[in-house]
C-alpha positions in Angstrom: 2.9 15.3 -9.6 4.8 18.5 -9.9 4.8 21.7 -8.1 3.3 24.9 -10.4 2.9 28.2 -8.8 2.8 26.4 -5.2 0.4 24.1 -6.5 0.0 20.1 -6.8 -0.4 19.3 -10.4 -1.0 15.7 -11.4 0.9 14.5 -14.5 -2.0 12.4 -15.6 -4.1 12.2 -18.9 -6.9 14.6 -20.4 -10.3 13.9 -19.6 -11.0 13.3 -23.2 -8.6 10.4 -23.4 -10.7 7.3 -23.8 -7.8 4.8 -23.0 -7.8 6.5 -19.4 -9.3 4.7 -16.0 -12.6 6.3 -15.4 -13.9 4.5 -12.0 -12.4 2.5 -9.0 -13.9 -0.8 -10.7 -12.1 -0.3 -13.6 -8.8 0.4 -11.8 -9.2 -2.7 -9.4 -9.4 -4.3 -12.6 -6.1 -2.8 -14.3 -4.3 -3.8 -10.9 -5.5 -7.6 -11.3 -4.3 -7.6 -14.6 -0.8 -6.3 -13.8 -0.3 -7.3 -10.2 1.5 -3.9 -9.1 0.5 -0.3 -9.2 2.1 2.5 -7.3 -0.2 5.3 -7.0 2.1 8.2 -7.7 4.7 8.5 -10.8 7.8 7.3 -10.4 10.7 6.2 -12.6 8.8 4.0 -14.5 6.8 5.7 -17.5 3.0 4.8 -17.5 3.4 3.0 -13.9 1.1 4.6 -11.6 -2.5 5.4 -11.1 -1.8 9.1 -11.5 -0.4 8.7 -15.1 -3.5 6.5 -15.8 -6.1 8.9 -14.6 -7.5 12.0 -15.6 -5.0 15.0 -14.5 -8.1 17.1 -13.1 -9.8 14.2 -11.3 -7.6 14.2 -8.1 -8.7 15.6 -4.6 -12.2 16.9 -5.7 -14.0 15.0 -3.1 -16.2 13.0 -5.7 -15.8 9.1 -5.0 -17.2 8.4 -8.6 -14.1 10.1 -10.4 -11.5 11.0 -7.7 -8.5 8.5 -7.8 -7.9 9.7 -4.4 -11.2 8.5 -3.2 -11.0 5.3 -5.0 -7.9 4.2 -2.7 -10.3 4.2 0.1 -12.9 2.0 -1.9 -10.6 -0.5 -2.8 -9.0 -0.8 0.6 -12.3 -1.3 1.9 -13.3 -3.9 -0.5 -10.6 -5.8 0.2 -9.5 -7.7 -2.6 -6.1 -5.9 -3.5 -3.6 -4.8 -0.9 -3.0 -1.2 -0.6 -0.3 0.6 1.7 2.9 2.1 1.7 4.4 -0.9 -1.0 7.0 0.9 -3.3 9.9 3.0 -2.1 7.8 3.9 1.3 5.1 5.5 -0.9 1.6 4.1 -1.5 0.3 1.5 -4.2 -1.3 -1.4 -4.7 -1.0 -5.5 -5.1 -3.1 -7.7 -6.5 -4.1 -10.7 -4.4 -2.6 -13.0 -6.7 0.9 -11.4 -6.7 0.8 -10.3 -3.0 2.1 -14.1 -1.7 5.5 -13.6 -3.9 5.5 -10.2 -3.1 5.5 -11.2 0.8 8.3 -13.8 0.0 10.2 -11.2 -1.4 9.8 -8.7 1.2 9.9 -10.9 4.1 12.7 -13.3 3.0 11.2 -16.2 4.6 10.6 -14.3 8.0 7.3 -14.5 9.9 7.6 -11.2 12.1 8.2 -13.0 15.5 11.3 -14.8 14.1 12.6 -11.8 12.6 12.3 -10.2 15.8 14.3 -13.1 17.6 17.0 -12.9 15.2 17.3 -9.2 15.6 15.9 -8.2 12.6 13.3 -6.2 13.5 13.0 -3.3 16.3 11.0 -2.8 19.4 8.8 -0.2 18.2 7.7 -2.6 15.2 6.9 -5.5 18.0 5.0 -3.1 20.0 2.6 -2.6 16.7 2.6 -6.1 15.9 1.4 -7.1 19.5 -1.2 -4.8 19.4 -2.5 -5.7 15.9 -2.3 -9.3 16.7 -5.2 -8.7 19.2 -7.9 -7.0 16.9 -9.2 -7.8 13.5 -8.5 -3.7 12.7 -7.8 -0.8 14.2 -7.5 2.9 13.3 -3.9 4.4 13.0 -4.6 6.8 15.9 -5.9 4.0 18.2 -3.2 1.8 17.6 -0.5 4.4 17.9 -1.7 5.1 21.6 -2.3 1.2 22.2 1.2 0.7 21.4 2.7 3.4 23.3 3.6 5.7 21.1 3.1 9.5 22.2 4.7 12.8 23.0 6.3 11.1 26.5 6.2 7.3 25.3 7.6 5.7 22.2 8.8 8.0 19.4 8.9 6.5 15.7 5.6 5.5 15.1 4.9 6.6 11.4 8.7 5.2 10.4 7.7 1.9 11.8 4.5 1.6 10.4 5.7 2.6 6.8 8.4 -0.5 7.6 6.0 -2.8 8.4 3.9 -2.2 5.3 6.7 -2.3 3.1 7.6 -5.8 4.5 4.0 -6.7 3.9 3.4 -7.7 7.7 0.4 -5.4 8.0 -1.7 -3.3 5.2 -4.5 -0.6 5.1 -8.0 -2.3 5.2 -9.9 1.0 5.5 -10.3 4.6 6.0 -12.6 6.2 8.5 -13.2 9.5 9.7 -13.2 10.2 13.6 -16.6 10.8 15.4 -17.1 13.6 18.7 -18.9 12.7 21.6 -22.0 13.4 19.5 -21.1 10.7 17.4 -20.6 13.5 14.3 -18.0 12.4 11.9 -14.8 15.3 11.8 -11.7 15.7 10.0 -10.2 13.6 7.3 -10.5 9.9 6.9 -8.2 7.8 9.0 -6.3 4.6 7.9 -7.7 1.5 9.5 -4.9 -1.4 9.6 -4.5 -5.2 10.1 -2.2 -7.8 10.0 -2.0 -8.6 6.4 -2.7 -12.4 7.3 -6.3 -11.0 8.4 -6.8 -10.0 4.9 -5.9 -12.7 2.9 -5.6 -15.6 5.2 -2.2 -17.1 6.8 -2.2 -20.0 4.4 -2.4 -18.1 1.3 -0.2 -15.4 2.2 2.4 -17.7 3.3 2.0 -19.9 0.3 5.0 -18.6 -1.8 7.4 -19.1 1.3 9.4 -21.6 -0.3 10.9 -19.1 -2.5 13.9 -17.3 -1.8 14.0 -13.8 -1.8 15.9 -13.0 -4.9 13.9 -15.5 -6.9 10.5 -14.0 -5.7 12.1 -10.6 -6.7 13.4 -11.9 -10.3 10.1 -13.4 -10.7 7.9 -9.8 -10.3 10.7 -7.9 -12.2 10.5 -10.7 -15.4 6.4 -10.3 -14.8 6.7 -6.5 -15.2 9.4 -6.3 -18.1 6.5 -7.9 -20.1 4.2 -4.8 -19.6 7.1 -2.1 -19.5 9.5 -3.3 -22.2 11.2 0.2 -22.4 12.0 -0.1 -19.1 15.5 -1.8 -17.9 15.7 -4.3 -15.1 17.5 -2.0 -13.0 14.8 1.0 -13.3 12.1 -1.6 -12.4 14.1 -3.2 -9.2 14.3 0.5 -8.2 11.1 0.8 -8.1 10.4 -2.1 -6.3 12.5 -1.2 -3.4 
C-alpha cells in the first residue's frame, strides 16, 4: 500500500488478472494451503492479501469482492485465525499451523505462568482476566471492563496487539455498535476471545513440546518452500 496524492493506493492485481483471488472462500482456501498470510504488502514479494487481489476492490463496502470485508467474514467463520500476527500488523494463520505458531510465539508459556514469571504486564493480565470469563467480547466492552479509561489504565491498544502477537487472544468477529433504538451505527468493531476458545485448548497446545526456536525454524522452512527467492532472514523478519 502506497500513498498517491494523499490517498491510499493498493499494490494489487488488475481485475483482468485470472490469477487474482476473487472471493473470501478462495482466500480461505489459499490461507489453508500456505498456512500464513499477512493482510498488507511486506518485505516478502507476493506474501500478502493485498498483492493477490484486485487493487481497486478494497474499501468499496461490497462483501462479494472487497478483501477488507473478507477479513470480517473469515474471522466470523472461525476456521482460520485472524488478528495482529505479523509485526503488530494484521494477518491470517491456518488452523493447521496455529499450534506451531503458538509454540513459537508463546515459548511454552500459558499466560498465567508468563505473568507469574514476570514476563507479562499487569495491563495484559487485566485483559486476560476479563476475557477468561466470557466466550467473546467487543473491544469497547473489554476495554471498559478491564479498567482502561482516561482516568484509569492506559495502553489498551498496545496490550491488545501484544496479546494477539503472542497468540493469547484472537479476533472472532466484527459487529457494529447499536444505539438505544437498537439501530446499528459506525464502523464494525472487533470482537475478541481467548485463542483457546477458537480452536480448543488441547489442540492449541498440541505443539507445546516444541521449543520456540524449533517451531520458528519449521515455519520458516515451510514458507521458503513457497517463496524460494526470499532469504531466511527476510522471512524471519516478516514473522517477528
